N, CA, C and O atoms as a DFTB+ gen file, in Angstrom:
596 C
 N C O
     1  1     148.267     144.520      34.395
     2  2     148.445     144.683      33.023
     3  2     148.121     143.359      32.181
     4  3     147.648     143.382      31.045
     5  1     148.448     142.183      32.914
     6  2     148.185     140.927      32.274
     7  2     146.758     140.695      32.229
     8  3     146.284     140.241      31.187
     9  1     145.872     140.989      33.398
    10  2     144.560     140.794      33.389
    11  2     143.803     141.819      32.433
    12  3     142.763     141.454      31.884
    13  1     144.240     142.911      32.257
    14  2     143.656     143.784      31.214
    15  2     143.734     143.336      29.668
    16  3     142.843     143.540      28.844
    17  1     145.112     142.607      29.393
    18  2     145.403     142.007      28.232
    19  2     144.330     140.778      27.875
    20  3     143.742     140.664      26.800
    21  1     144.209     139.881      29.025
    22  2     143.041     138.763      28.880
    23  2     141.686     139.231      28.888
    24  3     140.816     138.582      28.308
    25  1     141.418     140.330      29.510
    26  2     140.218     140.929      29.136
    27  2     139.842     141.331      27.731
    28  3     138.814     140.991      27.146
    29  1     140.821     142.112      27.259
    30  2     140.688     142.648      25.875
    31  2     140.519     141.570      24.804
    32  3     139.714     141.592      23.873
    33  1     141.409     140.631      25.091
    34  2     141.563     139.455      24.231
    35  2     140.185     138.704      24.215
    36  3     139.750     138.210      23.174
    37  1     139.534     138.639      25.379
    38  2     138.187     137.847      25.553
    39  2     137.201     138.641      24.822
    40  3     136.428     138.020      24.093
    41  1     137.099     139.932      24.898
    42  2     136.105     140.845      24.230
    43  2     136.251     140.845      22.781
    44  3     135.282     140.795      22.024
    45  1     137.537     140.904      22.373
    46  2     137.916     140.700      20.880
    47  2     137.548     139.454      20.254
    48  3     137.029     139.447      19.138
    49  1     137.818     138.253      20.995
    50  2     137.069     137.014      20.639
    51  2     135.797     136.925      20.516
    52  3     135.306     136.281      19.589
    53  1     135.145     137.479      21.318
    54  2     133.569     137.464      21.438
    55  2     133.058     138.264      19.929
    56  3     132.253     137.817      19.112
    57  1     133.723     139.426      19.877
    58  2     133.282     140.341      18.878
    59  2     133.344     139.483      17.520
    60  3     132.385     139.257      16.782
    61  1     134.635     139.064      17.348
    62  2     134.848     138.310      15.975
    63  2     133.982     137.120      15.869
    64  3     133.502     136.866      14.764
    65  1     133.732     136.388      16.835
    66  2     132.774     135.079      16.745
    67  2     131.507     135.716      16.487
    68  3     130.789     135.043      15.748
    69  1     130.989     136.868      16.891
    70  2     129.562     137.318      16.731
    71  2     129.543     137.764      15.271
    72  3     128.443     137.851      14.726
    73  1     130.502     138.018      14.674
    74  2     130.375     138.386      13.188
    75  2     130.971     137.501      12.390
    76  3     132.016     137.710      11.775
    77  1     130.164     136.237      12.373
    78  2     130.269     135.208      11.319
    79  2     129.384     135.279      10.026
    80  3     128.279     135.822      10.008
    81  1     129.938     134.718       9.016
    82  2     129.182     134.701       7.791
    83  2     128.457     133.455       7.657
    84  3     127.678     133.299       6.717
    85  1     128.664     132.499       8.580
    86  2     127.981     131.135       8.473
    87  2     126.543     131.550       8.429
    88  3     126.057     132.399       9.177
    89  1     125.894     130.893       7.499
    90  2     124.392     130.967       7.103
    91  2     124.020     131.144       5.826
    92  3     124.864     130.980       4.946
    93  1     122.720     131.503       5.504
    94  2     122.159     131.688       4.325
    95  2     121.729     133.128       4.360
    96  3     120.918     133.529       5.194
    97  1     122.382     134.056       3.275
    98  2     122.154     135.455       3.149
    99  2     121.525     135.822       1.862
   100  3     122.065     135.452       0.819
   101  1     120.396     136.540       1.833
   102  2     119.590     136.905       0.676
   103  2     119.752     138.352       0.301
   104  3     119.726     139.232       1.161
   105  1     119.917     138.600      -0.967
   106  2     120.073     140.054      -1.331
   107  2     118.829     141.022      -1.301
   108  3     117.833     140.771      -1.980
   109  1     118.907     142.018      -0.579
   110  2     117.875     142.982      -0.822
   111  2     116.796     143.011       0.170
   112  3     116.278     144.078       0.500
   113  1     116.412     141.804       0.692
   114  2     115.272     141.724       1.766
   115  2     115.463     140.598       2.718
   116  3     115.990     139.549       2.345
   117  1     115.048     140.785       3.944
   118  2     115.152     139.446       4.727
   119  2     113.860     138.641       4.583
   120  3     113.777     137.588       5.214
   121  1     112.825     139.048       3.796
   122  2     111.694     138.414       3.621
   123  2     111.899     137.264       2.483
   124  3     112.567     137.424       1.462
   125  1     111.264     136.182       2.812
   126  2     111.267     135.077       1.818
   127  2     110.018     134.794       1.404
   128  3     109.189     134.578       2.288
   129  1     109.611     134.730       0.052
   130  2     108.454     134.640      -0.505
   131  2     108.520     133.232      -1.234
   132  3     109.028     132.223      -0.746
   133  1     107.929     133.327      -2.473
   134  2     107.716     132.069      -3.413
   135  2     109.114     131.618      -3.631
   136  3     109.307     130.405      -3.717
   137  1     110.101     132.430      -3.732
   138  2     111.537     131.888      -4.277
   139  2     112.518     132.832      -3.591
   140  3     112.204     133.926      -3.123
   141  1     113.790     132.275      -3.579
   142  2     114.773     133.132      -3.236
   143  2     115.396     134.203      -4.102
   144  3     115.421     133.925      -5.301
   145  1     115.865     135.282      -3.772
   146  2     116.554     136.253      -4.642
   147  2     117.957     135.647      -4.556
   148  3     118.148     134.539      -4.055
   149  1     118.959     136.431      -5.074
   150  2     120.369     135.855      -4.986
   151  2     120.813     135.545      -3.442
   152  3     120.414     136.253      -2.518
   153  1     121.496     134.654      -3.288
   154  2     121.811     134.112      -2.026
   155  2     123.065     133.607      -1.966
   156  3     123.495     132.946      -2.911
   157  1     123.811     133.845      -0.864
   158  2     125.167     133.174      -0.485
   159  2     124.908     132.451       0.568
   160  3     124.233     132.862       1.511
   161  1     125.496     131.150       0.485
   162  2     125.570     130.228       1.638
   163  2     126.871     130.031       2.153
   164  3     127.688     129.539       1.374
   165  1     127.259     130.324       3.359
   166  2     128.407     129.950       3.829
   167  2     128.346     128.902       4.983
   168  3     127.551     128.969       5.921
   169  1     129.301     127.903       4.798
   170  2     129.230     126.950       5.909
   171  2     130.501     126.990       6.727
   172  3     131.533     127.590       6.426
   173  1     130.245     126.172       7.943
   174  2     131.302     126.350       8.949
   175  2     132.668     125.731       8.288
   176  3     133.700     126.312       8.623
   177  1     132.797     124.659       7.419
   178  2     134.003     124.258       6.880
   179  2     134.796     125.017       5.957
   180  3     135.835     124.563       5.477
   181  1     134.297     126.284       5.661
   182  2     134.864     127.294       4.762
   183  2     134.452     127.119       3.333
   184  3     135.128     127.658       2.456
   185  1     133.342     126.373       3.014
   186  2     132.915     126.369       1.615
   187  2     131.664     127.409       1.530
   188  3     131.030     127.817       2.503
   189  1     131.465     127.715       0.316
   190  2     130.373     128.609       0.022
   191  2     129.628     128.174      -1.206
   192  3     130.047     127.252      -1.905
   193  1     128.496     128.848      -1.479
   194  2     127.884     128.675      -2.717
   195  2     127.137     129.964      -3.083
   196  3     126.496     130.434      -2.143
   197  1     127.081     130.602      -4.173
   198  2     126.246     131.652      -4.588
   199  2     125.131     131.146      -5.420
   200  3     125.466     130.389      -6.331
   201  1     123.900     131.406      -5.290
   202  2     122.748     131.031      -6.102
   203  2     122.162     132.167      -6.729
   204  3     121.696     133.035      -5.991
   205  1     122.102     132.314      -8.003
   206  2     121.272     133.477      -8.612
   207  2     119.826     133.338      -8.197
   208  3     119.347     132.335      -7.668
   209  1     119.222     134.383      -8.473
   210  2     117.800     134.562      -8.017
   211  2     116.843     133.492      -8.786
   212  3     116.877     133.336     -10.006
   213  1     115.996     132.785      -7.913
   214  2     115.194     131.648      -8.495
   215  2     114.028     132.434      -9.267
   216  3     113.194     131.807      -9.920
   217  1     114.006     133.703      -9.176
   218  2     112.973     134.358     -10.077
   219  2     113.438     134.484     -11.560
   220  3     112.719     134.942     -12.448
   221  1     114.525     134.099     -11.716
   222  2     115.018     134.128     -13.174
   223  2     114.878     132.703     -13.872
   224  3     115.785     131.886     -13.714
   225  1     113.900     132.425     -14.546
   226  2     113.698     131.155     -15.207
   227  2     114.563     130.836     -16.265
   228  3     114.597     129.675     -16.671
   229  1     115.326     131.779     -16.809
   230  2     116.084     131.559     -17.986
   231  2     117.612     131.382     -17.619
   232  3     118.448     131.270     -18.516
   233  1     117.952     131.358     -16.300
   234  2     119.394     131.366     -15.978
   235  2     119.896     129.861     -16.241
   236  3     119.191     128.872     -16.040
   237  1     121.236     129.832     -16.726
   238  2     121.866     128.520     -16.873
   239  2     122.771     128.123     -15.732
   240  3     122.902     126.938     -15.422
   241  1     123.403     129.111     -15.095
   242  2     124.257     128.793     -13.886
   243  2     123.316     128.931     -12.713
   244  3     122.706     129.946     -12.374
   245  1     123.301     127.684     -12.129
   246  2     122.520     127.466     -10.968
   247  2     123.240     127.818      -9.665
   248  3     122.619     128.274      -8.705
   249  1     124.601     127.594      -9.644
   250  2     125.322     127.931      -8.424
   251  2     126.803     128.194      -8.943
   252  3     127.254     127.763     -10.004
   253  1     127.485     128.979      -8.008
   254  2     128.914     129.153      -8.170
   255  2     129.333     128.577      -6.808
   256  3     128.645     128.819      -5.816
   257  1     130.424     127.835      -6.732
   258  2     130.963     127.098      -5.624
   259  2     132.362     127.374      -5.227
   260  3     133.164     127.685      -6.108
   261  1     132.722     127.298      -4.048
   262  2     134.089     127.207      -3.642
   263  2     134.521     127.231      -2.161
   264  3     133.940     126.589      -1.286
   265  1     135.561     128.004      -1.961
   266  2     136.015     128.341      -0.498
   267  2     135.928     129.725      -0.295
   268  3     135.957     130.572      -1.188
   269  1     135.793     129.979       1.212
   270  2     135.790     131.443       1.502
   271  2     136.776     131.581       2.702
   272  3     137.057     130.603       3.395
   273  1     137.299     132.832       2.932
   274  2     138.188     133.116       4.121
   275  2     137.704     134.744       4.249
   276  3     137.408     135.521       3.341
   277  1     137.735     134.949       5.613
   278  2     137.505     136.280       5.918
   279  2     138.732     136.841       6.640
   280  3     139.195     136.293       7.640
   281  1     139.236     137.939       6.106
   282  2     140.405     138.563       6.491
   283  2     140.328     140.217       6.631
   284  3     140.337     140.958       5.648
   285  1     140.259     140.621       7.826
   286  2     139.933     142.129       8.081
   287  2     138.477     142.526       7.578
   288  3     137.453     142.079       8.096
   289  1     138.496     143.288       6.663
   290  2     137.072     143.707       6.132
   291  2     137.072     143.109       4.662
   292  3     136.564     143.744       3.737
   293  1     137.617     141.955       4.490
   294  2     137.651     141.439       3.029
   295  2     136.980     139.943       3.153
   296  3     137.295     139.195       4.078
   297  1     136.209     139.643       2.333
   298  2     135.803     138.193       2.034
   299  2     136.520     137.719       0.849
   300  3     136.341     138.285      -0.230
   301  1     137.376     136.651       0.972
   302  2     138.166     136.195      -0.103
   303  2     137.574     134.830      -0.606
   304  3     137.616     133.807       0.078
   305  1     137.052     134.895      -1.787
   306  2     136.311     133.638      -2.433
   307  2     137.173     133.161      -3.434
   308  3     137.688     133.868      -4.300
   309  1     137.331     131.867      -3.292
   310  2     138.061     130.883      -4.352
   311  2     137.207     130.166      -5.048
   312  3     136.798     129.119      -4.547
   313  1     136.816     130.517      -6.170
   314  2     135.724     129.799      -7.043
   315  2     136.278     128.505      -7.638
   316  3     137.158     128.566      -8.497
   317  1     135.784     127.308      -7.203
   318  2     136.249     125.983      -7.698
   319  2     135.353     125.352      -8.722
   320  3     135.776     124.423      -9.411
   321  1     134.115     125.823      -8.854
   322  2     133.225     125.161      -9.784
   323  2     131.895     125.771      -9.895
   324  3     131.660     126.770      -9.214
   325  1     130.998     125.289     -10.673
   326  2     129.669     125.724     -10.766
   327  2     128.752     124.502     -11.015
   328  3     129.207     123.371     -11.190
   329  1     127.490     124.787     -11.020
   330  2     126.519     123.736     -11.311
   331  2     125.682     124.575     -12.438
   332  3     125.215     125.669     -12.121
   333  1     125.509     124.086     -13.674
   334  2     124.782     124.595     -14.813
   335  2     123.884     123.575     -15.209
   336  3     123.959     122.363     -15.005
   337  1     122.757     124.442     -15.989
   338  2     121.655     123.752     -16.565
   339  2     121.984     123.504     -18.031
   340  3     122.089     124.462     -18.798
   341  1     122.148     122.278     -18.435
   342  2     122.409     121.926     -19.869
   343  2     121.273     121.412     -20.510
   344  3     120.606     120.550     -19.936
   345  1     120.905     121.898     -21.823
   346  2     119.892     121.539     -22.601
   347  2     118.517     122.083     -22.054
   348  3     118.539     123.200     -21.538
   349  1     117.378     121.429     -22.116
   350  2     116.327     121.729     -21.771
   351  2     115.418     122.441     -22.895
   352  3     115.950     122.530     -24.001
   353  1     114.272     122.896     -22.772
   354  2     113.641     123.475     -23.585
   355  2     112.878     124.851     -23.113
   356  3     112.366     124.872     -21.994
   357  1     112.815     125.832     -23.844
   358  2     112.004     127.174     -23.602
   359  2     110.485     126.823     -23.339
   360  3     109.808     126.048     -24.015
   361  1     110.132     127.437     -22.383
   362  2     108.603     127.235     -22.106
   363  2     107.978     128.460     -21.393
   364  3     108.542     129.076     -20.488
   365  1     106.712     128.758     -21.911
   366  2     106.160     129.688     -21.048
   367  2     105.723     129.168     -19.633
   368  3     105.145     128.092     -19.476
   369  1     106.058     130.041     -18.604
   370  2     105.866     129.515     -17.321
   371  2     104.554     129.921     -16.673
   372  3     104.012     130.971     -17.017
   373  1     104.069     129.201     -15.833
   374  2     102.772     129.581     -15.226
   375  2     103.068     130.282     -13.820
   376  3     102.135     130.772     -13.183
   377  1     104.338     130.320     -13.363
   378  2     104.854     130.846     -12.269
   379  2     105.008     132.466     -12.492
   380  3     105.972     132.990     -13.051
   381  1     103.887     133.150     -11.954
   382  2     104.114     134.589     -12.261
   383  2     105.031     135.374     -11.702
   384  3     105.159     136.521     -12.131
   385  1     105.698     134.983     -10.827
   386  2     106.784     135.563     -10.110
   387  2     108.143     135.717     -10.844
   388  3     109.054     136.354     -10.314
   389  1     108.285     135.125     -12.085
   390  2     109.559     135.145     -12.883
   391  2     109.760     136.763     -13.319
   392  3     108.883     137.576     -13.610
   393  1     111.077     136.927     -13.269
   394  2     111.375     138.282     -13.635
   395  2     111.672     138.402     -15.281
   396  3     111.909     139.441     -15.898
   397  1     111.598     137.130     -15.779
   398  2     111.990     136.905     -17.236
   399  2     110.621     136.980     -18.010
   400  3     110.663     136.386     -19.088
   401  1     109.528     137.518     -17.736
   402  2     108.332     137.577     -18.360
   403  2     107.734     136.379     -18.753
   404  3     107.214     136.177     -19.850
   405  1     107.834     135.485     -17.703
   406  2     107.030     134.173     -17.738
   407  2     107.567     133.213     -18.519
   408  3     106.802     132.302     -18.836
   409  1     108.991     133.162     -19.025
   410  2     109.637     132.254     -19.689
   411  2     110.602     131.487     -18.712
   412  3     111.235     132.013     -17.797
   413  1     110.610     130.225     -19.039
   414  2     111.662     129.337     -18.418
   415  2     112.278     128.299     -19.202
   416  3     111.894     127.963     -20.322
   417  1     113.424     127.715     -18.458
   418  2     113.876     126.595     -19.200
   419  2     113.469     125.276     -18.413
   420  3     113.759     125.169     -17.221
   421  1     112.791     124.275     -19.096
   422  2     112.550     123.045     -18.327
   423  2     113.046     122.046     -18.808
   424  3     113.435     122.029     -19.976
   425  1     113.140     120.907     -17.922
   426  2     113.796     119.699     -18.234
   427  2     115.173     119.589     -18.827
   428  3     115.505     118.772     -19.686
   429  1     115.905     120.465     -18.298
   430  2     117.400     120.278     -18.531
   431  2     118.103     119.410     -17.412
   432  3     117.490     119.039     -16.411
   433  1     119.315     119.138     -17.629
   434  2     120.099     118.265     -16.808
   435  2     121.125     119.358     -16.234
   436  3     121.584     120.341     -16.814
   437  1     121.326     118.953     -15.076
   438  2     122.278     119.770     -14.092
   439  2     123.721     119.227     -14.241
   440  3     123.934     118.051     -13.947
   441  1     124.628     119.948     -14.640
   442  2     125.990     119.348     -14.784
   443  2     126.968     120.198     -13.701
   444  3     126.977     121.428     -13.662
   445  1     127.737     119.394     -12.884
   446  2     128.792     119.934     -12.229
   447  2     130.030     120.271     -12.799
   448  3     130.662     119.306     -13.231
   449  1     130.630     121.547     -12.936
   450  2     131.724     121.764     -13.627
   451  2     132.844     122.368     -12.734
   452  3     132.715     123.397     -12.071
   453  1     133.880     121.649     -12.796
   454  2     135.081     121.973     -11.836
   455  2     135.877     122.857     -12.430
   456  3     135.987     122.813     -13.655
   457  1     136.502     123.719     -11.755
   458  2     137.430     124.922     -12.424
   459  2     138.782     124.490     -12.153
   460  3     139.174     124.452     -10.987
   461  1     139.616     124.126     -13.216
   462  2     141.050     123.560     -13.048
   463  2     141.858     124.615     -12.583
   464  3     142.793     124.270     -11.861
   465  1     141.738     125.743     -12.805
   466  2     142.666     126.770     -12.245
   467  2     141.751     127.928     -11.324
   468  3     141.527     129.083     -11.684
   469  1     141.342     127.353     -10.179
   470  2     140.509     128.154      -9.128
   471  2     140.820     129.391      -9.307
   472  3     141.985     129.737      -9.502
   473  1     139.638     130.372      -9.257
   474  2     139.803     131.873      -9.301
   475  2     139.608     132.605      -8.027
   476  3     138.694     132.205      -7.305
   477  1     140.271     133.543      -7.664
   478  2     140.035     134.308      -6.417
   479  2     139.452     135.472      -6.676
   480  3     139.848     136.132      -7.636
   481  1     138.457     135.906      -5.899
   482  2     137.778     137.143      -5.942
   483  2     137.723     137.866      -4.503
   484  3     137.454     137.181      -3.516
   485  1     137.941     139.058      -4.393
   486  2     137.948     139.596      -3.056
   487  2     136.744     140.677      -3.081
   488  3     136.626     141.523      -3.968
   489  1     135.895     140.533      -2.020
   490  2     134.732     141.322      -1.833
   491  2     134.927     142.060      -0.479
   492  3     135.303     141.459       0.527
   493  1     134.657     143.381      -0.501
   494  2     134.810     144.191       0.787
   495  2     133.448     143.921       1.607
   496  3     132.329     144.066       1.114
   497  1     133.693     143.525       2.874
   498  2     132.413     143.180       3.668
   499  2     132.298     143.986       4.981
   500  3     133.262     144.200       5.715
   501  1     131.065     144.406       5.212
   502  2     130.719     145.176       6.404
   503  2     129.561     144.213       7.056
   504  3     128.683     143.672       6.384
   505  1     129.704     144.095       8.442
   506  2     128.531     143.574       9.243
   507  2     127.647     144.560       9.733
   508  3     128.128     145.629      10.110
   509  1     126.432     144.370       9.786
   510  2     125.637     145.398      10.178
   511  2     124.296     144.825      10.758
   512  3     124.078     143.622      10.610
   513  1     123.439     145.573      11.374
   514  2     122.064     145.234      11.939
   515  2     121.109     146.330      11.304
   516  3     121.470     147.497      11.156
   517  1     119.938     145.883      10.966
   518  2     118.880     146.704      10.456
   519  2     117.651     146.409      11.300
   520  3     116.902     145.534      10.866
   521  1     117.341     146.990      12.405
   522  2     116.323     146.721      13.392
   523  2     116.759     145.174      13.955
   524  3     117.824     145.002      14.548
   525  1     115.958     144.256      13.734
   526  2     116.254     142.990      14.473
   527  2     117.135     142.069      13.373
   528  3     117.609     140.989      13.727
   529  1     117.293     142.532      12.160
   530  2     117.858     141.868      11.101
   531  2     119.388     141.837      11.056
   532  3     120.023     142.891      11.024
   533  1     119.964     140.691      11.052
   534  2     121.492     140.718      10.749
   535  2     121.623     141.009       9.097
   536  3     120.793     140.542       8.318
   537  1     122.679     141.774       8.679
   538  2     123.061     141.685       7.326
   539  2     124.512     141.985       7.283
   540  3     125.182     142.390       8.233
   541  1     124.946     141.728       6.014
   542  2     126.377     141.853       5.474
   543  2     126.124     142.832       4.194
   544  3     125.202     142.760       3.382
   545  1     127.132     143.711       4.238
   546  2     127.052     144.555       2.989
   547  2     128.342     144.026       2.063
   548  3     129.488     144.225       2.466
   549  1     128.139     143.483       1.060
   550  2     129.005     142.927       0.182
   551  2     129.138     143.919      -1.047
   552  3     128.241     143.970      -1.888
   553  1     130.292     144.719      -1.136
   554  2     130.585     145.748      -2.111
   555  2     129.347     146.474      -2.430
   556  3     128.937     146.618      -3.581
   557  1     128.722     146.960      -1.303
   558  2     127.657     148.029      -1.368
   559  2     126.187     147.254      -1.451
   560  3     125.119     147.858      -1.345
   561  1     126.290     145.971      -1.636
   562  2     124.945     145.179      -1.820
   563  2     124.547     144.845      -0.318
   564  3     125.439     144.674       0.514
   565  1     123.313     144.761      -0.002
   566  2     122.889     144.364       1.336
   567  2     122.425     142.869       1.191
   568  3     121.604     142.527       0.340
   569  1     122.995     142.027       2.062
   570  2     122.392     140.519       2.113
   571  2     121.980     140.343       3.464
   572  3     122.796     140.516       4.370
   573  1     120.653     139.977       3.728
   574  2     120.268     139.737       4.920
   575  2     120.288     138.274       5.284
   576  3     120.122     137.423       4.410
   577  1     120.484     137.960       6.528
   578  2     120.607     136.611       7.114
   579  2     119.174     135.963       7.240
   580  3     118.348     136.409       8.036
   581  1     118.924     134.904       6.428
   582  2     117.695     134.378       6.487
   583  2     117.553     133.089       6.943
   584  3     116.474     132.496       6.951
   585  1     118.774     132.551       7.388
   586  2     118.723     131.116       8.061
   587  2     120.201     130.870       8.516
   588  3     121.223     131.118       7.876
   589  1     120.085     130.333       9.751
   590  2     121.417     129.847      10.237
   591  2     121.822     128.454       9.606
   592  3     120.980     127.655       9.197
   593  1     122.977     128.266       9.570
   594  2     123.451     126.931       9.020
   595  2     124.321     126.208       9.777
   596  3     124.734     125.121       9.375
């Protein structure tokens, strides 16, 4: 009986370790082109960042940062700050991949904003594979692992 328990515990530990979120995950596709789509980056130390698509040249929020924890099928995010683009000028962009019809904000300053009252968000998470690609499904959105971290 004791041996059976140890074997079951060992298998469960291997399963949980295989299902780690550590790495960089891109929304919608495992392919990386000229820029990243929406991405999550989860580090081993329990911190994360969410970066909106680099194809949006008009975005002001460059990242949402904080801590994460996995519990059952939930990813619990505690938002502690943002990195935002302040100032800058509107300009027609020469980068044809922008989803904002070739407009972008240029020459702004990046400001780190700390949130004095950190906000918790709960996202339902599923681990999956699609061919050779590892992916996580976050509230029905697919994010593909594009880089180990």
